[in-house]
C-alpha positions in Angstrom: 50.2 -0.8 -66.2 48.8 -2.4 -62.8 52.2 -3.5 -62.0 53.6 -0.1 -62.4 50.8 1.3 -60.0 51.6 -1.2 -57.5 55.1 -0.6 -57.7 54.6 3.2 -57.1 52.4 2.4 -54.2 55.2 0.1 -53.0 57.6 2.9 -53.3 55.4 5.5 -51.7 54.9 3.2 -48.7 58.4 2.8 -48.2 59.1 6.6 -48.5 56.5 7.1 -46.1 57.9 4.3 -43.7 61.3 6.1 -44.2 59.9 9.9 -43.7 58.1 8.5 -40.3 61.2 6.8 -39.0 63.1 9.8 -39.5 60.8 12.2 -37.5 60.5 9.3 -34.7 64.2 9.8 -34.5 64.2 13.6 -34.9 61.8 14.0 -32.0 63.7 11.4 -29.8 67.0 13.8 -30.2 65.1 16.7 -29.6 63.2 15.5 -26.6 66.5 14.2 -25.2 68.3 17.3 -25.9 65.4 19.4 -23.8 65.6 16.7 -20.9 69.3 17.1 -20.8 69.1 20.7 -20.6 66.5 20.4 -18.0 68.2 18.0 -15.9 71.4 20.4 -16.0 69.3 23.6 -15.4 67.8 21.9 -12.2 71.0 20.4 -11.0 72.6 23.9 -11.4 69.7 25.3 -9.5 69.7 22.7 -6.9 73.8 23.3 -6.2 73.0 27.2 -6.3 70.3 26.9 -3.7 72.3 24.9 -1.1 75.3 27.3 -1.5 73.1 30.4 -1.0 71.4 28.9 1.8 74.6 27.9 3.4 75.8 31.5 3.0 72.7 33.1 4.6 73.0 30.6 7.4 76.3 31.8 8.3 75.5 35.5 7.4 72.4 35.2 9.6 74.5 34.0 12.6 77.1 36.6 11.8 74.5 39.3 11.8 72.9 38.1 15.0 76.2 38.0 16.8 77.0 41.5 15.7 73.4 42.7 16.6 73.8 41.1 19.7 77.0 42.9 20.5 75.7 46.3 19.5 72.4 45.8 21.9 74.5 44.3 24.5 72.4 41.1 24.5 73.2 38.0 22.6 69.6 36.9 22.4 68.1 40.0 21.4 70.5 39.7 18.3 69.1 36.5 17.4 65.5 37.4 18.2 66.1 40.5 15.7 67.5 38.3 12.8 64.7 36.0 13.4 62.1 38.7 13.0 64.0 40.1 10.0 63.8 36.8 8.4 60.3 36.3 9.2 59.6 39.6 7.7 61.5 38.6 4.3 59.6 35.4 4.1 56.0 37.6 4.6 57.4 40.0 1.8 58.3 37.1 -0.6 55.1 35.3 0.4 53.0 38.4 -0.7 55.1 39.5 -3.8 55.1 35.8 -5.0 53.6 36.0 -8.5 55.9 38.8 -9.6 59.3 37.7 -8.0 58.8 34.0 -8.4 56.0 32.6 -10.6 56.3 35.2 -13.8 60.3 34.5 -13.9 60.1 31.0 -13.3 57.4 31.1 -16.4 59.5 33.2 -18.5 62.3 31.3 -17.7 60.8 27.9 -18.7 59.0 28.9 -21.8 62.4 30.6 -23.1 64.4 27.3 -22.0 61.6 24.8 -23.6 60.8 26.8 -26.6 64.4 28.3 -27.4 64.8 28.4 -31.2 68.3 28.3 -32.9 69.2 29.8 -36.2 71.4 28.0 -38.6 74.5 29.3 -36.8 73.6 27.7 -33.6 73.2 31.3 -31.8 70.1 31.7 -29.6 67.7 34.3 -31.2 
């Protein structure tokens, strides 16, 4: 009788060790998946940001030259576009919560806590 109980405890111990090992493996894989999705999202955002900055840089020069031709003074065109960018900077600073913080929080919440159904389709 005592030997049977000891054998059952040994089996229980083995099952618990197997259960915890499989949980550790699951969380390693889940963490790796989330880390890779995060790295891909950050890489995409960096490339997108760099290309956007290059486009804005070239559009800014083009607009400054166009405005300078319109005003008859090239320096006035550059000055006008500079003030326009300062105005945009002030506007973004004043509206940073609704324009930047909240959308980023929503994006990362969906990104990190995304649940998938059995068909691997996002819910």
